[in-house]
C-alpha positions in Angstrom: 19.7 6.4 -1.5 18.5 9.2 -3.8 17.3 6.9 -6.6 15.3 4.8 -4.1 13.6 7.9 -2.7 12.8 9.2 -6.1 11.3 5.8 -7.0 9.3 5.8 -3.8 8.1 9.4 -4.4 6.9 8.6 -8.0 5.4 5.3 -6.9 3.3 7.2 -4.3 2.2 9.7 -6.9 1.3 6.9 -9.3 -0.8 5.1 -6.6 -2.5 8.4 -5.8 -3.3 9.1 -9.5 -4.6 5.6 -10.2 -6.7 5.5 -7.1 -8.3 8.9 -8.0 -9.2 7.6 -11.5 -10.7 4.4 -10.1 -12.7 6.4 -7.5 -14.1 8.7 -10.2 -15.0 5.7 -12.4 -16.6 3.9 -9.4 -18.7 7.0 -8.6 -19.8 7.4 -12.2 -20.7 3.7 -12.3 -22.8 4.2 -9.1 -24.7 7.1 -10.6 -25.1 5.8 -14.2 -24.8 2.0 -13.7 -22.8 1.4 -16.9 -21.0 -1.7 -15.8 -21.6 -4.8 -13.6 -17.9 -5.3 -12.9 -17.3 -6.1 -9.3 -14.5 -3.7 -8.5 -16.6 -0.8 -9.8 -19.2 -1.3 -7.0 -19.6 1.5 -4.5 -18.1 -0.7 -1.8 -14.7 -0.3 -3.3 -14.8 3.5 -3.0 -13.4 3.2 0.5 -10.5 1.1 -0.8 -9.7 3.7 -3.5 -9.9 6.5 -1.0 -7.5 4.6 1.3 -5.1 4.1 -1.6 -5.3 7.8 -2.6 -4.5 8.8 1.0 -1.6 6.3 1.2 -0.2 7.4 -2.1 -0.3 11.2 -1.4 1.1 10.6 2.1 4.0 8.6 0.7 4.7 11.4 -1.8 4.5 14.1 0.8 6.7 12.3 3.4 9.4 11.6 0.8 9.2 15.0 -0.9 9.2 17.2 2.2 11.4 15.2 4.5 13.9 16.9 6.7 17.5 16.7 5.4 20.5 16.5 7.7 22.7 19.5 7.6 26.3 18.5 6.6 
């Protein structure tokens, strides 16, 4: 169970990190208009915010879960 939880924790952290990077790139593209790529449009900022929240919540829920006292 521990390896699965560790994998889930790091996957949540990775999703959070990737979503934040994509959100920053999207906001920079909105301001400077350096690319016409569809997934850098401002409409995708909501998706990247959602992914960031899901990723950090997955990390927090696994990292700070209650453990049964044996």
